[in-house]
C-alpha positions in Angstrom: -26.3 15.1 -8.5 -23.3 14.2 -6.4 -23.5 12.2 -3.2 -20.7 11.3 -0.8 -20.5 8.0 1.1 -17.6 6.9 3.4 -16.8 3.3 2.5 -13.2 2.2 2.9 -9.6 3.2 3.7 -6.7 4.2 1.4 -3.2 5.2 2.4 -1.4 7.6 0.0 1.6 9.8 -0.2 0.9 13.6 0.1 3.1 15.1 -2.6 5.4 18.0 -1.4 4.9 21.6 -2.5 1.1 21.6 -2.3 -0.9 24.8 -1.8 -3.0 25.0 1.4 -5.6 22.3 1.6 -8.3 25.0 2.1 -8.0 25.7 -1.7 -10.6 23.7 -3.7 -10.2 22.8 -7.4 -12.6 21.3 -9.9 -11.8 17.9 -11.3 -13.8 16.5 -14.2 -13.6 13.6 -16.6 -15.4 10.6 -18.1 -15.6 6.9 -17.3 -15.3 4.6 -20.4 -16.4 1.0 -20.6 -14.0 -1.8 -21.7 -15.3 -1.2 -25.2 -14.4 2.5 -25.1 -17.9 3.8 -24.8 -19.1 6.2 -22.1 -20.4 4.3 -19.0 -24.1 5.1 -19.2 -26.8 4.5 -16.6 -27.8 5.6 -13.2 -26.4 5.0 -9.8 -22.8 4.2 -10.9 -20.2 5.4 -8.4 -16.6 6.5 -8.5 -14.4 6.0 -5.5 -11.9 8.8 -4.7 -9.4 7.9 -2.1 -6.8 10.0 -0.3 -4.7 10.0 2.9 -3.3 12.6 5.2 -0.8 11.1 7.7 -2.4 8.1 9.4 -6.0 9.4 8.9 -7.3 8.3 5.5 -10.6 8.4 3.7 -12.1 6.8 0.7 -15.4 8.5 -0.5 -17.6 8.1 -3.5 -19.1 10.5 -6.0 -22.0 9.7 -8.4 -21.1 9.2 -12.1 -23.6 11.1 -14.3 -25.9 9.3 -16.8 -23.6 10.1 -19.7 -20.5 8.7 -17.9 -19.1 12.1 -16.8 -18.1 13.0 -13.3 -17.4 16.3 -11.6 -16.0 16.8 -8.1 -14.4 19.6 -6.0 -11.1 18.5 -4.3 -8.3 20.0 -2.3 -4.7 19.5 -3.4 -3.6 15.9 -2.8 -2.6 12.7 -4.5 -5.8 10.7 -5.2 -6.8 7.3 -6.6 -9.9 7.4 -8.7 -11.7 4.0 -9.0 -14.8 3.3 -11.1 -15.9 0.3 -9.2 -19.4 0.2 -7.9 -23.1 1.0 -8.2 -25.7 2.0 -5.7 -28.6 -0.5 -5.4 -32.2 0.5 -4.8 -31.7 -0.5 -1.2 -28.9 1.9 -0.8 -26.2 -0.7 -0.8 -22.8 -0.3 -2.6 -22.4 -3.2 -5.1 -19.1 -4.0 -6.8 -19.0 -3.9 -10.7 -17.5 -6.8 -12.6 -15.4 -4.4 -14.6 -13.1 -1.8 -12.9 -11.1 1.2 -13.9 -8.3 3.1 -12.0 -6.6 6.4 -12.4 -4.0 8.0 -10.1 -4.1 11.8 -10.1 -2.4 14.6 -8.3 -4.4 17.8 -7.8 -1.9 20.7 -7.3 -2.8 24.3 -7.9 -5.4 24.4 -10.7 -8.5 22.8 -12.0 -8.1 19.4 -13.8 -10.3 18.4 -16.7 -10.3 15.6 -19.3 -9.6 12.8 -16.8 -10.3 9.4 -18.4 -11.0 6.3 -16.4 -10.9 3.2 -18.7 -12.7 0.2 -17.2 -11.5 -3.3 -18.0 -12.7 -6.8 -17.0 -11.2 -8.0 -13.8 -9.1 -11.1 -13.7 -9.6 -14.3 -11.7 -6.4 -15.5 -10.2 -6.0 -18.9 -8.5 -3.3 -19.4 -5.8 -2.4 -21.3 -2.7 -1.5 -20.3 0.8 1.5 -22.2 2.0 2.3 -22.7 5.7 5.9 -23.4 6.6 5.6 -24.7 10.1 8.4 -25.5 12.6 6.8 -28.6 13.9 3.8 -30.9 13.4 0.6 -30.1 15.1 1.0 -26.4 14.8 -2.2 -24.3 14.7 -2.4 -22.4 11.4 -3.2 -18.7 11.4 -6.5 -17.2 10.1 -5.5 -15.2 7.0 -7.1 -12.7 4.6 -5.5 -12.3 1.1 -6.3 -9.4 -1.2 -4.7 -7.3 -4.0 -3.6 -3.7 -3.9 -3.3 -1.5 -7.1 0.3 -0.4 -7.3 0.3 3.1 -8.6 3.1 5.7 -8.2 2.7 7.5 -4.9 -0.4 5.5 -3.8 -0.4 3.3 -0.7 -2.5 0.3 0.4 -6.2 0.3 -0.5 -8.3 -1.8 1.8 -11.5 -2.3 -0.2 -10.7 -4.9 -2.9 -12.6 -8.1 -2.4 -10.7 -10.7 -0.3 -9.8 -14.2 -1.6 -12.4 -16.9 -1.8 -11.2 -20.1 -0.3 -11.5 -23.7 -1.6 -11.3 -26.7 0.7 -8.6 -27.3 3.3 -5.5 -27.4 1.0 -5.1 -23.6 1.1 -6.2 -22.9 -2.5 -7.9 -19.6 -3.1 -9.2 -17.4 -5.9 -8.7 -13.6 -6.1 -10.5 -11.2 -8.4 -8.1 -8.5 -9.2 -8.1 -5.4 -11.4 -6.4 -5.5 -14.8 -3.6 -3.2 -13.6 -0.3 -3.8 -11.9 -1.1 -5.0 -8.3 0.8 -6.3 -5.3 -0.6 -9.1 -3.2 -1.1 -8.3 0.5 -2.5 -10.2 3.5 -3.8 -9.8 7.0 -3.6 -12.6 9.5 -4.3 -13.5 13.2 -2.7 -16.2 15.3 -3.6 -18.0 18.5 -1.0 -19.8 20.6 1.4 -20.4 17.7 3.3 -17.4 16.2 3.4 -16.8 12.5 4.8 -14.2 10.2 4.1 -13.3 6.6 6.6 -14.8 4.1 7.1 -14.0 0.5 4.6 -13.9 -2.3 5.8 -16.2 -5.1 4.9 -16.5 -8.7 6.4 -19.7 -10.3 8.9 -19.6 -7.4 9.9 -15.9 -8.0 9.5 -13.4 -5.2 6.9 -10.8 -6.3 6.1 -9.4 -2.8 7.0 -5.9 -3.9 6.9 -6.4 -7.7 3.8 -4.8 -9.3 2.2 -7.6 -11.5 -0.5 -7.3 -14.1 -2.3 -10.6 -13.9 -4.2 -9.9 -17.1 -0.8 -10.3 -18.9 1.1 -12.6 -16.5 0.2 -16.1 -15.5 1.8 -18.7 -13.2 1.6 -20.6 -9.9 0.8 -18.1 -7.2 1.8 -18.9 -3.6 1.4 -16.7 -0.5 3.7 -18.0 2.2 3.3 -17.8 6.0 6.2 -18.9 8.1 7.3 -19.6 11.7 10.9 -18.8 10.7 10.8 -15.2 9.4 13.7 -13.4 7.8 14.2 -9.7 8.2 16.3 -7.0 9.8 17.1 -6.8 13.5 18.9 -3.8 14.7 19.9 -1.5 17.6 20.0 2.3 17.6 22.4 4.2 19.9 23.2 7.8 20.7 26.4 9.0 19.0 27.8 10.8 22.0 27.0 8.3 24.8 26.6 5.1 22.8 23.5 4.5 25.0 20.3 3.0 23.5 18.2 5.5 21.7 14.8 5.1 23.2 11.9 4.8 20.8 14.0 6.0 17.9 12.3 6.4 14.5 13.9 4.0 12.0 13.4 4.4 8.3 14.1 1.3 6.2 13.9 1.5 2.3 15.2 -0.5 -0.7 18.3 0.3 -2.6 16.1 0.0 -5.8 14.6 3.5 -6.2 11.6 2.1 -8.1 10.4 0.2 -5.0 10.5 3.3 -2.7 6.7 3.5 -2.8 3.9 3.7 -0.2 2.6 0.3 -1.4 6.0 -1.3 -0.9 6.3 -3.5 2.1 10.1 -2.8 2.2 9.7 1.0 2.7 8.7 1.5 6.3 8.9 3.7 9.3 9.7 1.5 12.4 9.5 2.6 16.0 12.4 1.1 18.1 11.6 0.0 21.7 12.8 1.5 25.0 16.1 -0.2 24.5 16.6 1.1 20.9 15.9 -2.3 19.4 13.8 -2.8 16.3 12.7 -5.7 14.0 11.0 -5.9 10.6 10.3 -8.8 8.2 11.7 -8.1 4.7 12.1 -9.8 1.4 15.6 -10.8 0.3 17.7 -8.0 -1.3 19.7 -4.8 -0.6 18.3 -2.1 1.7 19.3 1.1 3.5 18.4 2.1 7.1 18.7 5.4 9.0 17.5 6.4 12.5 16.2 9.7 13.9 15.1 10.8 17.3 11.7 9.6 18.5 8.8 11.6 17.1 10.7 12.9 14.1 7.9 11.8 11.8 4.2 12.2 12.5 3.3 9.4 10.1 4.5 6.9 7.5 3.7 9.3 4.6 6.2 11.9 5.9 9.3 9.7 5.2 8.7 10.0 1.4 9.4 13.8 1.4 13.1 13.3 2.1 13.6 9.6 1.3 16.1 10.0 -1.5 18.1 12.5 0.5 18.5 9.9 3.3 20.4 7.7 1.0 23.7 9.5 1.6 23.6 9.0 5.4 21.9 5.6 5.5 23.5 2.3 6.5 23.4 -0.4 3.8 22.5 -4.0 4.6 21.4 -7.1 2.7 18.7 -9.5 3.6 20.1 -13.0 3.0 17.6 -15.8 3.5 20.5 -18.2 4.2 21.4 -16.1 7.2 17.8 -15.5 8.3 18.1 -11.8 7.4 20.6 -9.1 8.7 21.7 -7.3 11.8 22.5 -3.6 11.8 23.8 -1.0 14.3 22.5 2.5 13.7 23.6 5.8 15.2 21.0 8.6 15.6 21.1 11.2 12.7 19.9 14.7 12.9 16.3 15.2 12.1 15.5 16.3 8.5 14.2 19.8 8.0 11.0 19.9 6.0 7.9 22.0 6.1 5.0 20.0 7.2 1.8 20.5 5.2 -1.1 22.0 7.2 -4.0 19.6 8.0 -7.0 19.7 5.6 
């Protein structure tokens, strides 16, 4: 028996070349425990996440008593997560072990999907606040991990960090897969920005890290002196500011051009063509299009590599507090938008 519950949010890339979303395909497989045996028992749940544009859903299907699962899904890129069970009170309870599989449903049924569960890992770290002056009010922050699979974006649903005392130390429970560390924060009268995520002093903000194999001193930095890219977009013919231009920023490193990467972003310029984005140190590319060229963040991935030939290179240098760029509007890309599901 299958039941569907809406529980969280996931942002994912919709792969190009998909058949119409009205087509439904059967997906089946089995969940294995960390010892390799089928996950047996009642009320275990598999979370299946997907995203279309800025509207994203994460639902759950029941895992059968013998560890198998069966679902009917339209073509998309999905994240399958064996992660929870349904209590007698109808509450969704996280499991200590967790398994992940990223899967693309294209134009046919998919069978034999295996989700291998593994014990999650406890990671200790510290939030560091680099203030400009004494007496500054610290932000309220939330730190969590994101599974970093190819073509999969930010999953909001992993447990947040548990805090210890007033020195900023915390503990995260993360899946035994490559993850990136993300955060949310709110400020009051004093402005703060997210800084780098450091492991033994090395910037891993956009570096997938499997903490079941890698250990070190984890620091999540918040700063009042952010570094990033500041730019202006102008019209080619008039050199006037391009109002509300759509700016695409992405790393030179092709491996980091992923929905989970904080350095691959669609940015809206203001009425004066100006834009700003915090970025980790390193080389990047930027290109600007007329306002409204992209309906959502996910659309930029359909032509991202083709933008490289026309994009303007720049480097984020922490010694210079980032980079300044001047962009000229490019012609909009021509791609066929997928019909809504």
